[in-house]
C-alpha positions, -999 to +999 in steps of 0.1 A: +104-280+011+112-247-005+137-245-034+155-213-043+174-214-076+199-190-090+225-186-117+206-183-149+215-157-175+225-150-211+255-167-226+269-173-261+269-207-276+299-227-264+299-209-231+292-221-196+269-214-168+264-228-133+230-231-117+226-235-079+196-245-058+192-244-021+165-264-003+151-253+030+123-262+053+116-300+058+147-313+040+150-345+059+140-374+037+148-358+003+153-388-020+164-370-051+171-335-062+180-320-095+169-300-125+142-299-152+137-274-180+110-261-202+116-244-235+090-222-251+062-243-266+076-275-252+069-298-222+090-297-191+117-323-194+143-338-171+178-324-173+197-341-145+190-355-110+210-370-082+195-394-056+204-401-020+229-428-030+247-404-053+233-420-085+228-395-113+205-394-143+210-372-173+190-364-204+207-378-234+209-343-249+231-330-220+253-360-213+290-351-215+282-314-212+263-309-180+273-321-145+249-323-115+262-324-080+247-322-045+258-323-010+253-355+011+223-340+029+208-330-005+203-294+008+220-279-022+223-290-058+244-275-086+243-279-124+275-271-143+266-265-179+294-264-204+294-262-242+260-246-242+239-247-273+210-225-284+187-255-279+195-254-242+176-222-239+148-227-214+135-220-180+153-243-156+135-256-125+150-270-094+132-302-084+132-323-053+114-355-043+106-363-007+084-392+005+068-395-030+059-358-032+075-335-057+086-299-051+096-272-076+115-240-074+105-208-092+126-213-123+156-195-137+159-185-173+189-196-193+193-181-228+220-193-252+226-170-282+240-184-314 
């Protein structure tokens, strides 16, 4: 599985960004897809994921502000980020899980200025 992410950039606090990720290759059997992030000096953390049943998981810090969505085949996943805060600044990684194996995209930088 190859994951190609896009949509990062610089935005002021309170603004919005939309991240997109396209999966290619052996996409059959993807059980979950979504986003993680890693801020400077911090560990990578879950942001939001959606599984094959459409169930979503969000980090507490983004609930009510971010929305994850994917198509039924889990080939694409989007992350709509609203009311962005400086603490959302991080490299965002697209993630997929397929047959107990994890796959990662190359990361896209989101910078939120105060």
